mmCIF entry with sequence, helices, sheets and N, C-alpha, C, O atoms, coordinates in Angstrom:
data_MODEL
# 
_entry.id   MODEL 
# 
_entity.id                         1 
_entity.type                       polymer 
_entity.pdbx_number_of_molecules   1 
# 
_entity_poly.entity_id                      1 
_entity_poly.type                           'polypeptide(L)' 
_entity_poly.nstd_linkage                   no 
_entity_poly.nstd_monomer                   no 
_entity_poly.pdbx_seq_one_letter_code       
;(UNK)(UNK)(UNK)(UNK)(UNK)(UNK)(UNK)(UNK)(UNK)(UNK)(UNK)(UNK)(UNK)(UNK)(UNK)(UNK)
(UNK)(UNK)(UNK)(UNK)(UNK)(UNK)(UNK)(UNK)(UNK)(UNK)(UNK)(UNK)(UNK)(UNK)(UNK)(UNK)
(UNK)(UNK)(UNK)(UNK)(UNK)(UNK)(UNK)(UNK)(UNK)(UNK)(UNK)(UNK)(UNK)(UNK)(UNK)(UNK)
(UNK)
;
_entity_poly.pdbx_seq_one_letter_code_can   XXXXXXXXXXXXXXXXXXXXXXXXXXXXXXXXXXXXXXXXXXXXXXXXX 
_entity_poly.pdbx_strand_id                 A 
# 
loop_
_entity_poly_seq.entity_id 
_entity_poly_seq.num 
_entity_poly_seq.mon_id 
_entity_poly_seq.hetero 
1 1  UNK n 
1 2  UNK n 
1 3  UNK n 
1 4  UNK n 
1 5  UNK n 
1 6  UNK n 
1 7  UNK n 
1 8  UNK n 
1 9  UNK n 
1 10 UNK n 
1 11 UNK n 
1 12 UNK n 
1 13 UNK n 
1 14 UNK n 
1 15 UNK n 
1 16 UNK n 
1 17 UNK n 
1 18 UNK n 
1 19 UNK n 
1 20 UNK n 
1 21 UNK n 
1 22 UNK n 
1 23 UNK n 
1 24 UNK n 
1 25 UNK n 
1 26 UNK n 
1 27 UNK n 
1 28 UNK n 
1 29 UNK n 
1 30 UNK n 
1 31 UNK n 
1 32 UNK n 
1 33 UNK n 
1 34 UNK n 
1 35 UNK n 
1 36 UNK n 
1 37 UNK n 
1 38 UNK n 
1 39 UNK n 
1 40 UNK n 
1 41 UNK n 
1 42 UNK n 
1 43 UNK n 
1 44 UNK n 
1 45 UNK n 
1 46 UNK n 
1 47 UNK n 
1 48 UNK n 
1 49 UNK n 
# 
_struct_asym.id          A 
_struct_asym.entity_id   1 
# 
_struct_conf.conf_type_id            HELX_P 
_struct_conf.id                      HELX_P1 
_struct_conf.pdbx_PDB_helix_id       AA1 
_struct_conf.beg_label_comp_id       UNK 
_struct_conf.beg_label_asym_id       A 
_struct_conf.beg_label_seq_id        6 
_struct_conf.pdbx_beg_PDB_ins_code   ? 
_struct_conf.end_label_comp_id       UNK 
_struct_conf.end_label_asym_id       A 
_struct_conf.end_label_seq_id        17 
_struct_conf.pdbx_end_PDB_ins_code   ? 
_struct_conf.beg_auth_comp_id        UNK 
_struct_conf.beg_auth_asym_id        A 
_struct_conf.beg_auth_seq_id         6 
_struct_conf.end_auth_comp_id        UNK 
_struct_conf.end_auth_asym_id        A 
_struct_conf.end_auth_seq_id         17 
_struct_conf.pdbx_PDB_helix_class    1 
_struct_conf.details                 ? 
_struct_conf.pdbx_PDB_helix_length   12 
# 
_struct_conf_type.id          HELX_P 
_struct_conf_type.criteria    ? 
_struct_conf_type.reference   ? 
# 
_struct_sheet.id               AA1 
_struct_sheet.type             ? 
_struct_sheet.number_strands   2 
_struct_sheet.details          ? 
# 
_struct_sheet_order.sheet_id     AA1 
_struct_sheet_order.range_id_1   1 
_struct_sheet_order.range_id_2   2 
_struct_sheet_order.offset       ? 
_struct_sheet_order.sense        anti-parallel 
# 
loop_
_struct_sheet_range.sheet_id 
_struct_sheet_range.id 
_struct_sheet_range.beg_label_comp_id 
_struct_sheet_range.beg_label_asym_id 
_struct_sheet_range.beg_label_seq_id 
_struct_sheet_range.pdbx_beg_PDB_ins_code 
_struct_sheet_range.end_label_comp_id 
_struct_sheet_range.end_label_asym_id 
_struct_sheet_range.end_label_seq_id 
_struct_sheet_range.pdbx_end_PDB_ins_code 
_struct_sheet_range.beg_auth_comp_id 
_struct_sheet_range.beg_auth_asym_id 
_struct_sheet_range.beg_auth_seq_id 
_struct_sheet_range.end_auth_comp_id 
_struct_sheet_range.end_auth_asym_id 
_struct_sheet_range.end_auth_seq_id 
AA1 1 UNK A 25 ? UNK A 34 ? UNK A 25 UNK A 34 
AA1 2 UNK A 40 ? UNK A 47 ? UNK A 40 UNK A 47 
# 
loop_
_atom_site.group_PDB 
_atom_site.id 
_atom_site.type_symbol 
_atom_site.label_atom_id 
_atom_site.label_alt_id 
_atom_site.label_comp_id 
_atom_site.label_asym_id 
_atom_site.label_entity_id 
_atom_site.label_seq_id 
_atom_site.pdbx_PDB_ins_code 
_atom_site.Cartn_x 
_atom_site.Cartn_y 
_atom_site.Cartn_z 
_atom_site.occupancy 
_atom_site.B_iso_or_equiv 
_atom_site.pdbx_formal_charge 
_atom_site.auth_seq_id 
_atom_site.auth_comp_id 
_atom_site.auth_asym_id 
_atom_site.auth_atom_id 
_atom_site.pdbx_PDB_model_num 
ATOM 1   N N  . UNK A 1 1  ? 19.478 256.852 104.283 1.00 0.00 ? 1  UNK A N  1 
ATOM 2   C CA . UNK A 1 1  ? 19.411 257.461 105.579 1.00 0.00 ? 1  UNK A CA 1 
ATOM 3   C C  . UNK A 1 1  ? 20.581 256.939 106.422 1.00 0.00 ? 1  UNK A C  1 
ATOM 4   O O  . UNK A 1 1  ? 20.864 255.741 106.443 1.00 0.00 ? 1  UNK A O  1 
ATOM 5   N N  . UNK A 1 2  ? 21.248 257.860 107.111 1.00 0.00 ? 2  UNK A N  1 
ATOM 6   C CA . UNK A 1 2  ? 22.378 257.486 107.957 1.00 0.00 ? 2  UNK A CA 1 
ATOM 7   C C  . UNK A 1 2  ? 21.865 256.894 109.272 1.00 0.00 ? 2  UNK A C  1 
ATOM 8   O O  . UNK A 1 2  ? 20.974 257.463 109.904 1.00 0.00 ? 2  UNK A O  1 
ATOM 9   N N  . UNK A 1 3  ? 22.420 255.768 109.679 1.00 0.00 ? 3  UNK A N  1 
ATOM 10  C CA . UNK A 1 3  ? 22.055 255.129 110.943 1.00 0.00 ? 3  UNK A CA 1 
ATOM 11  C C  . UNK A 1 3  ? 23.070 255.551 111.999 1.00 0.00 ? 3  UNK A C  1 
ATOM 12  O O  . UNK A 1 3  ? 24.279 255.460 111.783 1.00 0.00 ? 3  UNK A O  1 
ATOM 13  N N  . UNK A 1 4  ? 22.564 256.017 113.156 1.00 0.00 ? 4  UNK A N  1 
ATOM 14  C CA . UNK A 1 4  ? 23.443 256.446 114.250 1.00 0.00 ? 4  UNK A CA 1 
ATOM 15  C C  . UNK A 1 4  ? 23.039 255.729 115.529 1.00 0.00 ? 4  UNK A C  1 
ATOM 16  O O  . UNK A 1 4  ? 21.926 255.215 115.643 1.00 0.00 ? 4  UNK A O  1 
ATOM 17  N N  . UNK A 1 5  ? 23.956 255.701 116.488 1.00 0.00 ? 5  UNK A N  1 
ATOM 18  C CA . UNK A 1 5  ? 23.674 255.017 117.753 1.00 0.00 ? 5  UNK A CA 1 
ATOM 19  C C  . UNK A 1 5  ? 22.833 255.896 118.673 1.00 0.00 ? 5  UNK A C  1 
ATOM 20  O O  . UNK A 1 5  ? 22.777 257.114 118.504 1.00 0.00 ? 5  UNK A O  1 
ATOM 21  N N  . UNK A 1 6  ? 22.187 255.273 119.633 1.00 0.00 ? 6  UNK A N  1 
ATOM 22  C CA . UNK A 1 6  ? 21.394 256.002 120.616 1.00 0.00 ? 6  UNK A CA 1 
ATOM 23  C C  . UNK A 1 6  ? 22.294 256.900 121.462 1.00 0.00 ? 6  UNK A C  1 
ATOM 24  O O  . UNK A 1 6  ? 21.873 257.976 121.887 1.00 0.00 ? 6  UNK A O  1 
ATOM 25  N N  . UNK A 1 7  ? 23.527 256.465 121.707 1.00 0.00 ? 7  UNK A N  1 
ATOM 26  C CA . UNK A 1 7  ? 24.475 257.284 122.463 1.00 0.00 ? 7  UNK A CA 1 
ATOM 27  C C  . UNK A 1 7  ? 24.793 258.576 121.714 1.00 0.00 ? 7  UNK A C  1 
ATOM 28  O O  . UNK A 1 7  ? 24.874 259.644 122.320 1.00 0.00 ? 7  UNK A O  1 
ATOM 29  N N  . UNK A 1 8  ? 24.972 258.477 120.405 1.00 0.00 ? 8  UNK A N  1 
ATOM 30  C CA . UNK A 1 8  ? 25.247 259.661 119.596 1.00 0.00 ? 8  UNK A CA 1 
ATOM 31  C C  . UNK A 1 8  ? 24.066 260.623 119.644 1.00 0.00 ? 8  UNK A C  1 
ATOM 32  O O  . UNK A 1 8  ? 24.249 261.835 119.758 1.00 0.00 ? 8  UNK A O  1 
ATOM 33  N N  . UNK A 1 9  ? 22.856 260.080 119.556 1.00 0.00 ? 9  UNK A N  1 
ATOM 34  C CA . UNK A 1 9  ? 21.660 260.919 119.625 1.00 0.00 ? 9  UNK A CA 1 
ATOM 35  C C  . UNK A 1 9  ? 21.568 261.639 120.967 1.00 0.00 ? 9  UNK A C  1 
ATOM 36  O O  . UNK A 1 9  ? 21.215 262.817 121.022 1.00 0.00 ? 9  UNK A O  1 
ATOM 37  N N  . UNK A 1 10 ? 21.887 260.930 122.042 1.00 0.00 ? 10 UNK A N  1 
ATOM 38  C CA . UNK A 1 10 ? 21.847 261.538 123.384 1.00 0.00 ? 10 UNK A CA 1 
ATOM 39  C C  . UNK A 1 10 ? 22.867 262.671 123.496 1.00 0.00 ? 10 UNK A C  1 
ATOM 40  O O  . UNK A 1 10 ? 22.547 263.753 123.988 1.00 0.00 ? 10 UNK A O  1 
ATOM 41  N N  . UNK A 1 11 ? 24.089 262.420 123.040 1.00 0.00 ? 11 UNK A N  1 
ATOM 42  C CA . UNK A 1 11 ? 25.126 263.451 123.082 1.00 0.00 ? 11 UNK A CA 1 
ATOM 43  C C  . UNK A 1 11 ? 24.726 264.673 122.259 1.00 0.00 ? 11 UNK A C  1 
ATOM 44  O O  . UNK A 1 11 ? 24.936 265.810 122.680 1.00 0.00 ? 11 UNK A O  1 
ATOM 45  N N  . UNK A 1 12 ? 24.161 264.437 121.109 1.00 0.00 ? 12 UNK A N  1 
ATOM 46  C CA . UNK A 1 12 ? 23.728 265.534 120.225 1.00 0.00 ? 12 UNK A CA 1 
ATOM 47  C C  . UNK A 1 12 ? 22.630 266.361 120.884 1.00 0.00 ? 12 UNK A C  1 
ATOM 48  O O  . UNK A 1 12 ? 22.661 267.591 120.840 1.00 0.00 ? 12 UNK A O  1 
ATOM 49  N N  . UNK A 1 13 ? 21.664 265.685 121.495 1.00 0.00 ? 13 UNK A N  1 
ATOM 50  C CA . UNK A 1 13 ? 20.579 266.389 122.182 1.00 0.00 ? 13 UNK A CA 1 
ATOM 51  C C  . UNK A 1 13 ? 21.120 267.233 123.329 1.00 0.00 ? 13 UNK A C  1 
ATOM 52  O O  . UNK A 1 13 ? 20.668 268.359 123.533 1.00 0.00 ? 13 UNK A O  1 
ATOM 53  N N  . UNK A 1 14 ? 22.085 266.700 124.082 1.00 0.00 ? 14 UNK A N  1 
ATOM 54  C CA . UNK A 1 14 ? 22.650 267.452 125.200 1.00 0.00 ? 14 UNK A CA 1 
ATOM 55  C C  . UNK A 1 14 ? 23.485 268.639 124.716 1.00 0.00 ? 14 UNK A C  1 
ATOM 56  O O  . UNK A 1 14 ? 23.526 269.674 125.381 1.00 0.00 ? 14 UNK A O  1 
ATOM 57  N N  . UNK A 1 15 ? 24.137 268.503 123.588 1.00 0.00 ? 15 UNK A N  1 
ATOM 58  C CA . UNK A 1 15 ? 24.869 269.638 123.022 1.00 0.00 ? 15 UNK A CA 1 
ATOM 59  C C  . UNK A 1 15 ? 23.917 270.767 122.633 1.00 0.00 ? 15 UNK A C  1 
ATOM 60  O O  . UNK A 1 15 ? 24.228 271.942 122.828 1.00 0.00 ? 15 UNK A O  1 
ATOM 61  N N  . UNK A 1 16 ? 22.766 270.410 122.087 1.00 0.00 ? 16 UNK A N  1 
ATOM 62  C CA . UNK A 1 16 ? 21.813 271.408 121.610 1.00 0.00 ? 16 UNK A CA 1 
ATOM 63  C C  . UNK A 1 16 ? 20.983 272.027 122.730 1.00 0.00 ? 16 UNK A C  1 
ATOM 64  O O  . UNK A 1 16 ? 20.645 273.209 122.663 1.00 0.00 ? 16 UNK A O  1 
ATOM 65  N N  . UNK A 1 17 ? 20.648 271.243 123.762 1.00 0.00 ? 17 UNK A N  1 
ATOM 66  C CA . UNK A 1 17 ? 19.716 271.725 124.787 1.00 0.00 ? 17 UNK A CA 1 
ATOM 67  C C  . UNK A 1 17 ? 20.327 271.874 126.168 1.00 0.00 ? 17 UNK A C  1 
ATOM 68  O O  . UNK A 1 17 ? 19.718 272.491 127.042 1.00 0.00 ? 17 UNK A O  1 
ATOM 69  N N  . UNK A 1 18 ? 21.507 271.330 126.387 1.00 0.00 ? 18 UNK A N  1 
ATOM 70  C CA . UNK A 1 18 ? 22.130 271.398 127.702 1.00 0.00 ? 18 UNK A CA 1 
ATOM 71  C C  . UNK A 1 18 ? 21.778 270.189 128.548 1.00 0.00 ? 18 UNK A C  1 
ATOM 72  O O  . UNK A 1 18 ? 20.946 269.363 128.173 1.00 0.00 ? 18 UNK A O  1 
ATOM 73  N N  . UNK A 1 19 ? 22.434 270.106 129.703 1.00 0.00 ? 19 UNK A N  1 
ATOM 74  C CA . UNK A 1 19 ? 22.217 268.987 130.632 1.00 0.00 ? 19 UNK A CA 1 
ATOM 75  C C  . UNK A 1 19 ? 20.870 269.171 131.338 1.00 0.00 ? 19 UNK A C  1 
ATOM 76  O O  . UNK A 1 19 ? 20.612 270.248 131.875 1.00 0.00 ? 19 UNK A O  1 
ATOM 77  N N  . UNK A 1 20 ? 20.010 268.160 131.351 1.00 0.00 ? 20 UNK A N  1 
ATOM 78  C CA . UNK A 1 20 ? 18.717 268.302 132.018 1.00 0.00 ? 20 UNK A CA 1 
ATOM 79  C C  . UNK A 1 20 ? 18.866 268.315 133.541 1.00 0.00 ? 20 UNK A C  1 
ATOM 80  O O  . UNK A 1 20 ? 19.761 267.677 134.095 1.00 0.00 ? 20 UNK A O  1 
ATOM 81  N N  . UNK A 1 21 ? 17.968 269.058 134.208 1.00 0.00 ? 21 UNK A N  1 
ATOM 82  C CA . UNK A 1 21 ? 17.950 269.066 135.672 1.00 0.00 ? 21 UNK A CA 1 
ATOM 83  C C  . UNK A 1 21 ? 17.280 267.791 136.160 1.00 0.00 ? 21 UNK A C  1 
ATOM 84  O O  . UNK A 1 21 ? 16.365 267.287 135.508 1.00 0.00 ? 21 UNK A O  1 
ATOM 85  N N  . UNK A 1 22 ? 17.724 267.261 137.299 1.00 0.00 ? 22 UNK A N  1 
ATOM 86  C CA . UNK A 1 22 ? 17.064 266.073 137.855 1.00 0.00 ? 22 UNK A CA 1 
ATOM 87  C C  . UNK A 1 22 ? 15.625 266.399 138.257 1.00 0.00 ? 22 UNK A C  1 
ATOM 88  O O  . UNK A 1 22 ? 15.332 267.515 138.685 1.00 0.00 ? 22 UNK A O  1 
ATOM 89  N N  . UNK A 1 23 ? 14.746 265.436 138.119 1.00 0.00 ? 23 UNK A N  1 
ATOM 90  C CA . UNK A 1 23 ? 13.346 265.614 138.501 1.00 0.00 ? 23 UNK A CA 1 
ATOM 91  C C  . UNK A 1 23 ? 13.232 265.449 140.008 1.00 0.00 ? 23 UNK A C  1 
ATOM 92  O O  . UNK A 1 23 ? 13.761 264.492 140.573 1.00 0.00 ? 23 UNK A O  1 
ATOM 93  N N  . UNK A 1 24 ? 12.537 266.385 140.665 1.00 0.00 ? 24 UNK A N  1 
ATOM 94  C CA . UNK A 1 24 ? 12.319 266.304 142.104 1.00 0.00 ? 24 UNK A CA 1 
ATOM 95  C C  . UNK A 1 24 ? 10.908 265.801 142.363 1.00 0.00 ? 24 UNK A C  1 
ATOM 96  O O  . UNK A 1 24 ? 9.958  266.211 141.696 1.00 0.00 ? 24 UNK A O  1 
ATOM 97  N N  . UNK A 1 25 ? 10.781 264.904 143.343 1.00 0.00 ? 25 UNK A N  1 
ATOM 98  C CA . UNK A 1 25 ? 9.498  264.308 143.682 1.00 0.00 ? 25 UNK A CA 1 
ATOM 99  C C  . UNK A 1 25 ? 9.121  264.643 145.115 1.00 0.00 ? 25 UNK A C  1 
ATOM 100 O O  . UNK A 1 25 ? 9.991  264.910 145.943 1.00 0.00 ? 25 UNK A O  1 
ATOM 101 N N  . UNK A 1 26 ? 7.812  264.630 145.413 1.00 0.00 ? 26 UNK A N  1 
ATOM 102 C CA . UNK A 1 26 ? 7.333  264.759 146.784 1.00 0.00 ? 26 UNK A CA 1 
ATOM 103 C C  . UNK A 1 26 ? 7.164  263.355 147.356 1.00 0.00 ? 26 UNK A C  1 
ATOM 104 O O  . UNK A 1 26 ? 7.375  262.363 146.658 1.00 0.00 ? 26 UNK A O  1 
ATOM 105 N N  . UNK A 1 27 ? 6.785  263.279 148.626 1.00 0.00 ? 27 UNK A N  1 
ATOM 106 C CA . UNK A 1 27 ? 6.533  261.977 149.252 1.00 0.00 ? 27 UNK A CA 1 
ATOM 107 C C  . UNK A 1 27 ? 5.131  261.450 148.945 1.00 0.00 ? 27 UNK A C  1 
ATOM 108 O O  . UNK A 1 27 ? 4.813  260.313 149.293 1.00 0.00 ? 27 UNK A O  1 
ATOM 109 N N  . UNK A 1 28 ? 4.289  262.262 148.298 1.00 0.00 ? 28 UNK A N  1 
ATOM 110 C CA . UNK A 1 28 ? 2.906  261.871 148.012 1.00 0.00 ? 28 UNK A CA 1 
ATOM 111 C C  . UNK A 1 28 ? 2.852  260.812 146.907 1.00 0.00 ? 28 UNK A C  1 
ATOM 112 O O  . UNK A 1 28 ? 3.334  261.038 145.797 1.00 0.00 ? 28 UNK A O  1 
ATOM 113 N N  . UNK A 1 29 ? 2.273  259.678 147.217 1.00 0.00 ? 29 UNK A N  1 
ATOM 114 C CA . UNK A 1 29 ? 2.091  258.605 146.238 1.00 0.00 ? 29 UNK A CA 1 
ATOM 115 C C  . UNK A 1 29 ? 0.806  258.887 145.467 1.00 0.00 ? 29 UNK A C  1 
ATOM 116 O O  . UNK A 1 29 ? -0.256 259.052 146.067 1.00 0.00 ? 29 UNK A O  1 
ATOM 117 N N  . UNK A 1 30 ? 0.898  258.942 144.141 1.00 0.00 ? 30 UNK A N  1 
ATOM 118 C CA . UNK A 1 30 ? -0.286 259.213 143.330 1.00 0.00 ? 30 UNK A CA 1 
ATOM 119 C C  . UNK A 1 30 ? -0.763 257.996 142.551 1.00 0.00 ? 30 UNK A C  1 
ATOM 120 O O  . UNK A 1 30 ? -1.849 258.020 141.974 1.00 0.00 ? 30 UNK A O  1 
ATOM 121 N N  . UNK A 1 31 ? 0.035  256.933 142.528 1.00 0.00 ? 31 UNK A N  1 
ATOM 122 C CA . UNK A 1 31 ? -0.385 255.707 141.847 1.00 0.00 ? 31 UNK A CA 1 
ATOM 123 C C  . UNK A 1 31 ? 0.374  254.519 142.423 1.00 0.00 ? 31 UNK A C  1 
ATOM 124 O O  . UNK A 1 31 ? 1.527  254.636 142.837 1.00 0.00 ? 31 UNK A O  1 
ATOM 125 N N  . UNK A 1 32 ? -0.297 253.381 142.440 1.00 0.00 ? 32 UNK A N  1 
ATOM 126 C CA . UNK A 1 32 ? 0.314  252.128 142.875 1.00 0.00 ? 32 UNK A CA 1 
ATOM 127 C C  . UNK A 1 32 ? 0.185  251.145 141.720 1.00 0.00 ? 32 UNK A C  1 
ATOM 128 O O  . UNK A 1 32 ? -0.913 250.919 141.212 1.00 0.00 ? 32 UNK A O  1 
ATOM 129 N N  . UNK A 1 33 ? 1.294  250.566 141.310 1.00 0.00 ? 33 UNK A N  1 
ATOM 130 C CA . UNK A 1 33 ? 1.300  249.594 140.216 1.00 0.00 ? 33 UNK A CA 1 
ATOM 131 C C  . UNK A 1 33 ? 1.288  248.205 140.838 1.00 0.00 ? 33 UNK A C  1 
ATOM 132 O O  . UNK A 1 33 ? 2.156  247.861 141.640 1.00 0.00 ? 33 UNK A O  1 
ATOM 133 N N  . UNK A 1 34 ? 0.297  247.419 140.458 1.00 0.00 ? 34 UNK A N  1 
ATOM 134 C CA . UNK A 1 34 ? 0.148  246.077 141.018 1.00 0.00 ? 34 UNK A CA 1 
ATOM 135 C C  . UNK A 1 34 ? 0.267  245.021 139.926 1.00 0.00 ? 34 UNK A C  1 
ATOM 136 O O  . UNK A 1 34 ? -0.141 245.228 138.783 1.00 0.00 ? 34 UNK A O  1 
ATOM 137 N N  . UNK A 1 35 ? 0.832  243.896 140.308 1.00 0.00 ? 35 UNK A N  1 
ATOM 138 C CA . UNK A 1 35 ? 0.907  242.738 139.432 1.00 0.00 ? 35 UNK A CA 1 
ATOM 139 C C  . UNK A 1 35 ? -0.454 242.053 139.449 1.00 0.00 ? 35 UNK A C  1 
ATOM 140 O O  . UNK A 1 35 ? -1.277 242.359 140.312 1.00 0.00 ? 35 UNK A O  1 
ATOM 141 N N  . UNK A 1 36 ? -0.705 241.166 138.550 1.00 0.00 ? 36 UNK A N  1 
ATOM 142 C CA . UNK A 1 36 ? -2.023 240.527 138.461 1.00 0.00 ? 36 UNK A CA 1 
ATOM 143 C C  . UNK A 1 36 ? -2.390 239.705 139.689 1.00 0.00 ? 36 UNK A C  1 
ATOM 144 O O  . UNK A 1 36 ? -3.565 239.407 139.900 1.00 0.00 ? 36 UNK A O  1 
ATOM 145 N N  . UNK A 1 37 ? -1.393 239.331 140.511 1.00 0.00 ? 37 UNK A N  1 
ATOM 146 C CA . UNK A 1 37 ? -1.710 238.609 141.750 1.00 0.00 ? 37 UNK A CA 1 
ATOM 147 C C  . UNK A 1 37 ? -1.985 239.565 142.911 1.00 0.00 ? 37 UNK A C  1 
ATOM 148 O O  . UNK A 1 37 ? -2.242 239.126 144.032 1.00 0.00 ? 37 UNK A O  1 
ATOM 149 N N  . UNK A 1 38 ? -1.929 240.875 142.641 1.00 0.00 ? 38 UNK A N  1 
ATOM 150 C CA . UNK A 1 38 ? -2.232 241.873 143.656 1.00 0.00 ? 38 UNK A CA 1 
ATOM 151 C C  . UNK A 1 38 ? -1.019 242.436 144.372 1.00 0.00 ? 38 UNK A C  1 
ATOM 152 O O  . UNK A 1 38 ? -1.148 243.390 145.139 1.00 0.00 ? 38 UNK A O  1 
ATOM 153 N N  . UNK A 1 39 ? 0.151  241.870 144.141 1.00 0.00 ? 39 UNK A N  1 
ATOM 154 C CA . UNK A 1 39 ? 1.343  242.382 144.819 1.00 0.00 ? 39 UNK A CA 1 
ATOM 155 C C  . UNK A 1 39 ? 1.762  243.725 144.207 1.00 0.00 ? 39 UNK A C  1 
ATOM 156 O O  . UNK A 1 39 ? 1.593  243.957 143.010 1.00 0.00 ? 39 UNK A O  1 
ATOM 157 N N  . UNK A 1 40 ? 2.310  244.599 145.050 1.00 0.00 ? 40 UNK A N  1 
ATOM 158 C CA . UNK A 1 40 ? 2.753  245.922 144.610 1.00 0.00 ? 40 UNK A CA 1 
ATOM 159 C C  . UNK A 1 40 ? 4.133  245.786 143.972 1.00 0.00 ? 40 UNK A C  1 
ATOM 160 O O  . UNK A 1 40 ? 5.058  245.249 144.580 1.00 0.00 ? 40 UNK A O  1 
ATOM 161 N N  . UNK A 1 41 ? 4.261  246.283 142.730 1.00 0.00 ? 41 UNK A N  1 
ATOM 162 C CA . UNK A 1 41 ? 5.553  246.207 142.047 1.00 0.00 ? 41 UNK A CA 1 
ATOM 163 C C  . UNK A 1 41 ? 6.192  247.582 141.858 1.00 0.00 ? 41 UNK A C  1 
ATOM 164 O O  . UNK A 1 41 ? 7.377  247.673 141.540 1.00 0.00 ? 41 UNK A O  1 
ATOM 165 N N  . UNK A 1 42 ? 5.411  248.662 142.053 1.00 0.00 ? 42 UNK A N  1 
ATOM 166 C CA . UNK A 1 42 ? 5.973  250.003 141.919 1.00 0.00 ? 42 UNK A CA 1 
ATOM 167 C C  . UNK A 1 42 ? 5.000  251.021 142.480 1.00 0.00 ? 42 UNK A C  1 
ATOM 168 O O  . UNK A 1 42 ? 3.807  250.746 142.613 1.00 0.00 ? 42 UNK A O  1 
ATOM 169 N N  . UNK A 1 43 ? 5.513  252.205 142.811 1.00 0.00 ? 43 UNK A N  1 
ATOM 170 C CA . UNK A 1 43 ? 4.674  253.336 143.202 1.00 0.00 ? 43 UNK A CA 1 
ATOM 171 C C  . UNK A 1 43 ? 5.131  254.556 142.414 1.00 0.00 ? 43 UNK A C  1 
ATOM 172 O O  . UNK A 1 43 ? 6.304  254.671 142.060 1.00 0.00 ? 43 UNK A O  1 
ATOM 173 N N  . UNK A 1 44 ? 4.198  255.465 142.143 1.00 0.00 ? 44 UNK A N  1 
ATOM 174 C CA . UNK A 1 44 ? 4.489  256.689 141.398 1.00 0.00 ? 44 UNK A CA 1 
ATOM 175 C C  . UNK A 1 44 ? 4.280  257.865 142.344 1.00 0.00 ? 44 UNK A C  1 
ATOM 176 O O  . UNK A 1 44 ? 3.217  258.007 142.948 1.00 0.00 ? 44 UNK A O  1 
ATOM 177 N N  . UNK A 1 45 ? 5.309  258.709 142.468 1.00 0.00 ? 45 UNK A N  1 
ATOM 178 C CA . UNK A 1 45 ? 5.243  259.870 143.356 1.00 0.00 ? 45 UNK A CA 1 
ATOM 179 C C  . UNK A 1 45 ? 4.954  261.135 142.559 1.00 0.00 ? 45 UNK A C  1 
ATOM 180 O O  . UNK A 1 45 ? 5.288  261.234 141.379 1.00 0.00 ? 45 UNK A O  1 
ATOM 181 N N  . UNK A 1 46 ? 4.321  262.106 143.231 1.00 0.00 ? 46 UNK A N  1 
ATOM 182 C CA . UNK A 1 46 ? 4.009  263.390 142.618 1.00 0.00 ? 46 UNK A CA 1 
ATOM 183 C C  . UNK A 1 46 ? 5.294  264.168 142.354 1.00 0.00 ? 46 UNK A C  1 
ATOM 184 O O  . UNK A 1 46 ? 6.230  264.124 143.153 1.00 0.00 ? 46 UNK A O  1 
ATOM 185 N N  . UNK A 1 47 ? 5.334  264.878 141.232 1.00 0.00 ? 47 UNK A N  1 
ATOM 186 C CA . UNK A 1 47 ? 6.478  265.710 140.879 1.00 0.00 ? 47 UNK A CA 1 
ATOM 187 C C  . UNK A 1 47 ? 6.344  267.053 141.593 1.00 0.00 ? 47 UNK A C  1 
ATOM 188 O O  . UNK A 1 47 ? 5.260  267.634 141.636 1.00 0.00 ? 47 UNK A O  1 
ATOM 189 N N  . UNK A 1 48 ? 7.465  267.548 142.161 1.00 0.00 ? 48 UNK A N  1 
ATOM 190 C CA . UNK A 1 48 ? 7.460  268.873 142.795 1.00 0.00 ? 48 UNK A CA 1 
ATOM 191 C C  . UNK A 1 48 ? 7.299  269.932 141.723 1.00 0.00 ? 48 UNK A C  1 
ATOM 192 O O  . UNK A 1 48 ? 7.829  269.799 140.619 1.00 0.00 ? 48 UNK A O  1 
ATOM 193 N N  . UNK A 1 49 ? 6.572  270.975 142.050 1.00 0.00 ? 49 UNK A N  1 
ATOM 194 C CA . UNK A 1 49 ? 6.386  272.071 141.093 1.00 0.00 ? 49 UNK A CA 1 
ATOM 195 C C  . UNK A 1 49 ? 7.287  273.224 141.400 1.00 0.00 ? 49 UNK A C  1 
ATOM 196 O O  . UNK A 1 49 ? 7.262  274.233 140.695 1.00 0.00 ? 49 UNK A O  1 
# 
């Protein structure tokens, strides 16, 4: 089996499918990611439809 780099795979995928559109998000927070001490480390926003 031929081993290829992740960069080559990305370029190949973009050649076959085109450049992806950026994902648009709303301001609505649908999830809060917390560390075990309770501090907020991330939030997840709803995707625009």
